[in-house]
C-alpha positions in Angstrom: 16.8 14.8 -0.1 14.8 17.9 -1.3 11.8 16.6 -4.0 10.0 19.7 -5.7 7.0 16.7 -5.8 4.9 16.8 -3.0 2.6 13.5 -2.8 0.1 13.0 0.1 0.2 9.7 1.7 -3.0 9.0 1.0 -2.0 8.8 -2.7 0.1 5.9 -2.1 -2.7 4.2 -0.2 -4.8 4.9 -2.9 -1.9 3.1 -5.7 -1.5 0.3 -3.2 -5.5 -0.2 -2.8 -6.3 -0.1 -6.5 -2.8 -2.7 -7.4 -4.0 -5.1 -4.6 -7.6 -4.9 -6.2 -6.0 -6.3 -9.7 -4.3 -8.5 -7.8 -7.5 -10.0 -6.1 -9.8 -9.8 -8.5 -7.4 -12.0 -11.0 -6.4 -14.6 -8.3 -10.4 -15.1 -7.6 -11.0 -15.4 -11.4 -8.6 -17.8 -11.5 -9.8 -19.3 -8.2 -13.6 -19.2 -9.7 -12.7 -21.2 -12.9 -9.9 -23.4 -11.5 -12.8 -24.5 -8.8 -15.1 -24.9 -12.3 -12.4 -27.4 -14.2 -11.9 -29.8 -11.1 -15.7 -29.9 -10.3 -16.7 -30.6 -13.6 -13.4 -33.2 -14.1 -13.4 -34.8 -10.6 -17.1 -34.1 -9.3 -16.5 -31.9 -6.1 -14.2 -30.9 -3.6 -11.3 -28.5 -3.5 -8.1 -28.7 -5.2 -5.0 -27.3 -3.4 -4.7 -25.0 -6.5 -8.1 -23.3 -6.1 -7.3 -22.9 -2.0 -3.8 -21.3 -2.8 -5.8 -18.6 -5.5 -8.7 -18.0 -3.0 -6.0 -17.6 0.1 -3.9 -14.8 -2.2 -7.5 -13.0 -2.9 -8.0 -13.1 0.7 -4.5 -11.9 2.0 -5.2 -9.3 -0.4 -8.7 -8.2 0.4 -7.6 -7.7 3.9 -4.7 -5.6 3.0 -7.7 -3.1 1.2 -8.9 -3.0 4.9 -5.5 -2.5 6.1 -4.9 0.4 3.9 -8.2 1.9 4.3 -7.5 2.5 7.8 -4.1 3.9 7.1 -5.6 6.6 5.5 -7.2 7.8 8.5 -4.1 8.3 10.6 -3.5 11.9 11.3 0.2 11.9 12.4 3.0 12.2 9.0 5.2 10.3 11.3 3.3 7.6 11.8 2.7 7.7 8.4 6.3 7.5 7.5 6.5 4.5 9.6 3.3 2.8 7.6 5.2 3.3 4.1 8.2 2.5 5.1 6.1 -1.2 5.6 4.8 -0.5 2.5 7.6 -0.4 0.1 9.0 -3.1 2.2 6.2 -5.2 1.1 5.9 -4.1 -2.2 9.7 -4.4 -2.9 9.9 -7.9 -1.5 7.0 -9.3 -3.6 8.5 -7.8 -6.7 11.9 -9.4 -5.7 10.1 -12.7 -4.8 8.4 -12.4 -8.5 11.7 -11.8 -10.6 12.9 -14.7 -8.5 10.6 -17.3 -8.8 7.8 -16.5 -11.5 9.9 -14.2 -14.5 7.1 -15.1 -16.7 4.5 -13.1 -14.8 6.0 -9.8 -16.2 2.9 -8.0 -15.6 2.9 -8.3 -11.6 6.1 -7.7 -11.7 5.9 -4.2 -13.9 2.6 -3.4 -11.5 4.5 -4.2 -8.1 7.9 -2.5 -9.3 5.6 0.8 -9.9 3.9 0.9 -6.9 7.1 0.2 -5.3 9.2 2.6 -6.5 5.9 5.5 -6.2 6.0 4.3 -2.5 9.5 5.4 -2.5 9.1 8.8 -4.0 6.1 9.4 -1.4 8.2 8.6 1.5 11.3 10.6 0.5 8.5 13.4 0.1 7.3 12.8 3.2 10.5 12.8 4.6 10.6 16.9 3.4 7.0 17.2 4.7 8.2 16.3 8.1 11.1 18.5 7.8 9.1 21.4 6.8 6.5 20.9 9.4 9.0 21.0 12.5 9.5 24.8 10.7 6.0 26.1 11.1 3.9 26.7 14.3 0.1 25.4 14.5 -2.7 27.5 14.9 -3.0 26.3 19.0 1.2 27.5 19.6 0.2 30.5 17.9 -3.1 31.4 19.6 -0.8 30.3 23.1 1.7 32.8 21.8 -0.6 35.5 21.2 -2.4 35.1 24.6 1.1 35.0 26.2 2.3 38.4 24.7 -1.5 40.0 25.9 -0.5 39.2 29.5 3.1 40.9 29.3 
């Protein structure tokens, strides 16, 4: 698929980090409020609702750290593999949200947008990999020049 848009994989990672931050802050806020309410009503302890919301926040924090590590990958083929996984992950979250909780429209919208953006980046990356195959690196050019001088 030939796209005129050239999107670098790093941009997709930054978008995923931003959406993960939104989800992290939302569920951290909800967990804090639920904990304070539970503490006032029952005098302490943790409720399962508090633990679930805090767990989702922790998972999002780990995902953010993973996305930051993915930015450092130099190889385009590795980026393609990672972006496929990110696309499958965000699409899975989108489908689960549609099935389980249709009333959380904001999360459905942002997960569908980041999933679509990852798909567009994946198609753009496929084109970049095809273009890269047809070009020589500087080291290859240098070696060819050295070989031409010897003859």
